[in-house]
C-alpha positions as CSV (number, residue, x, y, z in Angstrom):
1,M,95.0,8.8,130.9
2,P,93.1,12.0,130.0
3,L,90.6,13.2,132.6
4,L,88.1,13.8,129.7
5,E,88.2,12.2,126.3
6,A,85.8,12.3,123.3
7,R,86.4,9.5,120.8
8,N,85.0,9.8,117.3
9,L,82.1,11.9,118.6
10,S,79.3,12.8,116.2
11,K,75.9,14.3,116.4
12,H,73.5,14.4,113.4
13,F,70.3,16.4,113.3
14,G,68.5,15.0,110.3
15,G,71.1,15.0,107.5
16,L,73.2,17.7,109.1
17,A,76.3,16.7,111.1
18,A,76.6,19.4,113.9
19,V,79.7,17.5,115.3
20,N,81.5,15.1,113.0
21,D,84.0,12.5,114.2
22,L,85.6,14.6,116.9
23,D,88.5,13.4,119.0
24,L,89.2,15.6,122.0
25,T,91.2,15.2,125.2
26,V,91.6,17.2,128.4
27,E,94.4,16.3,130.7
28,T,94.3,16.8,134.4
29,G,95.3,20.3,135.3
30,E,94.8,21.8,131.9
31,I,92.7,24.7,130.7
32,V,91.5,23.7,127.3
33,G,89.6,26.1,125.1
34,L,87.1,24.8,122.5
35,I,86.6,27.7,120.1
36,G,85.3,28.4,116.6
37,P,83.1,30.8,114.6
38,N,79.3,30.9,114.9
39,G,77.8,27.7,113.8
40,A,81.0,25.7,114.3
41,G,79.3,23.1,116.5
42,K,80.7,24.3,119.9
43,T,77.5,24.3,121.8
44,T,76.4,20.9,120.4
45,C,79.8,19.5,121.5
46,F,79.4,21.0,124.9
47,N,76.0,19.4,125.3
48,L,77.4,16.0,124.2
49,L,80.2,16.2,126.7
50,S,77.9,17.3,129.6
51,G,75.2,14.8,128.8
52,F,72.5,17.1,127.7
53,L,72.6,15.4,124.3
54,R,73.2,11.8,123.4
55,P,75.7,11.3,120.5
56,T,74.7,9.7,117.2
57,S,78.0,7.9,117.4
58,G,81.2,7.9,119.4
59,S,81.9,8.0,123.2
60,V,82.7,10.3,126.1
61,M,85.1,9.0,128.8
62,F,85.8,10.6,132.2
63,A,88.8,9.4,134.2
64,G,88.7,6.2,132.1
65,E,85.0,5.5,132.6
66,D,82.5,5.6,129.8
67,I,79.9,8.3,130.6
68,T,78.3,8.5,127.1
69,G,74.8,9.8,127.3
70,R,74.5,9.9,131.1
71,R,72.2,12.5,132.4
72,P,73.7,15.6,134.1
73,L,72.8,17.0,137.5
74,Q,69.8,19.2,136.5
75,N,70.5,22.2,138.8
76,V,74.0,23.4,139.8
77,L,72.4,25.0,142.8
78,L,72.2,21.5,144.3
79,G,76.0,21.1,144.0
80,L,76.5,21.7,147.7
81,H,74.4,18.7,148.6
82,L,77.0,16.4,147.2
83,H,79.2,17.2,150.2
84,S,76.4,17.8,152.6
85,R,75.4,15.9,155.8
86,M,71.8,16.5,154.5
87,G,70.3,14.3,151.9
88,L,69.1,15.7,148.5
89,R,65.5,15.4,149.6
90,Q,66.2,17.5,152.7
91,V,68.0,20.1,150.6
92,L,65.0,20.3,148.3
93,F,62.1,20.2,150.8
94,S,63.4,21.2,154.2
95,R,62.6,24.5,155.7
96,R,65.6,24.2,158.1
97,I,68.5,26.6,157.9
98,F,71.6,25.0,156.4
99,P,74.2,23.9,159.0
100,S,76.9,26.4,159.7
101,D,79.6,24.4,157.9
102,E,77.5,24.4,154.7
103,V,76.9,28.2,155.0
104,A,80.7,28.5,155.4
105,L,81.3,26.6,152.2
106,S,78.9,28.7,150.3
107,R,80.6,31.8,151.7
108,Q,83.9,30.5,150.6
109,A,82.7,30.0,147.1
110,L,81.4,33.5,147.0
111,E,84.6,34.9,148.4
112,F,86.7,32.9,146.0
113,T,84.8,34.3,143.0
114,G,84.7,37.9,144.4
115,L,80.9,37.9,145.1
116,A,81.0,37.9,148.9
117,A,80.0,41.6,149.0
118,H,76.8,40.8,147.1
119,A,75.8,37.7,149.1
120,D,72.6,39.3,150.3
121,Q,71.3,40.4,146.9
122,L,68.9,38.5,144.8
123,A,70.6,36.8,141.8
124,R,68.3,38.4,139.3
125,N,69.3,41.9,140.6
126,L,73.0,41.3,140.0
127,P,74.6,42.8,136.9
128,H,75.0,40.5,133.9
129,G,78.7,39.8,134.5
130,Y,78.1,39.0,138.2
131,Q,75.3,36.6,137.2
132,R,77.7,34.7,135.0
133,V,80.3,34.5,137.8
134,L,77.6,33.4,140.2
135,G,77.0,30.4,137.9
136,I,80.7,29.5,138.3
137,A,80.4,29.9,142.1
138,M,77.4,27.5,142.2
139,A,79.3,24.9,140.1
140,L,82.3,25.2,142.4
141,A,80.2,24.3,145.4
142,A,80.3,20.7,144.1
143,R,84.1,20.8,144.3
144,P,84.4,19.4,140.8
145,R,87.5,17.7,139.3
146,L,86.4,19.1,135.9
147,L,84.6,22.3,135.2
148,L,82.9,22.8,131.8
149,L,82.1,26.4,130.9
150,D,80.0,27.4,128.0
151,E,80.9,30.9,126.7
152,P,81.6,32.4,130.1
153,V,82.3,35.9,128.9
154,T,79.3,36.3,126.6
155,G,77.9,39.9,126.8
156,M,80.8,41.2,128.9
157,N,83.0,44.2,128.2
158,L,86.8,43.8,128.0
159,S,87.3,44.5,131.7
160,E,84.7,42.0,132.8
161,S,86.1,39.4,130.4
162,A,89.6,39.9,131.8
163,Q,88.3,39.4,135.4
164,V,86.5,36.2,134.5
165,M,89.4,34.7,132.6
166,S,91.6,35.6,135.6
167,L,89.2,33.8,137.8
168,I,89.3,30.7,135.5
169,K,93.1,30.6,135.9
170,K,92.7,30.9,139.7
171,I,90.2,27.9,139.7
172,R,92.7,25.8,137.7
173,D,95.5,26.7,140.1
174,G,93.2,25.5,142.9
175,G,93.1,22.0,141.4
176,T,90.2,22.0,139.0
177,T,90.7,21.1,135.4
178,I,88.7,23.3,132.9
179,L,87.3,23.0,129.5
180,L,85.7,26.2,128.2
181,V,83.7,26.7,125.0
182,E,84.1,30.2,123.6
183,H,83.4,32.2,120.5
184,N,85.7,35.0,121.4
185,M,89.2,34.0,120.4
186,K,90.9,37.0,122.0
187,A,89.3,36.1,125.4
188,V,91.0,32.8,125.6
189,M,94.4,33.5,124.2
190,G,96.1,34.4,127.5
191,T,94.3,31.8,129.5
192,C,94.2,28.4,127.8
193,D,97.1,26.0,127.8
194,R,95.8,24.4,124.6
195,I,93.1,25.3,122.1
196,V,90.9,23.2,119.8
197,V,89.2,24.9,116.9
198,L,86.0,23.6,115.5
199,N,84.5,24.6,112.1
200,F,81.5,23.1,110.5
201,G,81.5,20.4,113.2
202,R,85.0,19.2,112.5
203,K,88.3,19.8,114.3
204,L,90.1,22.5,112.2
205,A,93.2,23.0,114.3
206,E,94.7,22.2,117.7
207,G,97.7,23.5,119.6
208,T,99.0,26.3,121.8
209,P,97.3,29.7,121.7
210,A,100.2,31.1,119.7
211,A,100.1,28.4,117.1
212,V,96.3,28.5,116.7
213,S,96.1,32.3,116.5
214,T,98.5,32.4,113.6
215,S,97.0,29.5,111.7
216,A,96.0,30.6,108.2
217,E,93.0,28.1,108.3
218,V,91.8,29.5,111.6
219,I,92.1,33.1,110.6
220,E,90.2,32.3,107.4
221,A,87.4,30.6,109.3
222,Y,87.0,33.5,111.6
223,L,87.2,36.1,108.9
224,G,84.8,34.2,106.7
225,A,82.4,34.4,109.6
226,G,82.8,38.2,109.8
227,V,84.9,38.2,112.9
228,H,88.1,40.2,113.0
229,H,91.1,39.0,114.9
230,A,94.1,41.1,115.5
């Protein structure tokens, strides 16, 4: 049984099909990349899988359970409360300092993602790349079985991108399954076990990074969007 599965998933905005009859599976322990040129429907697909959008048709299954259209947790900063002795209301409204074990868990997430040295800085003062990694750290506080990442290397240089993709591998090796949505084909080639390519809302190709990167249809889709892939 796949950990995550989309069945005949579609989303229409007026007469436009942003996602059209998509089948997608993510097996436990995989890193799956959902890629495609600009306007391919990646973000819409992400929002359907995460619950921010309700599909026009089709379903989303998680560990065999139908979760279609369920609302997501609104703030990943609250991820820690899922494993906390304090209730959500206390987390939101209490002026108490968090118990030492919860502080330790937060510190572990920062150390795991390489942000421990910046723990005392305001998030808004962190460089862009660190802010993106901080978002991953906050999500990890919930100890998820599945992590969905929407274009995690956007705006990063090659070195920063490589560091984030290395972190994603590390997260998977720690037991978390990952689906990442990305425009940059090069960024995911050395990280994903399997890649699904969208174009105009439909699945264009699926397979290993090597197979996808040499697909004539995929290359044409990217070149047609003005993106060069070497």
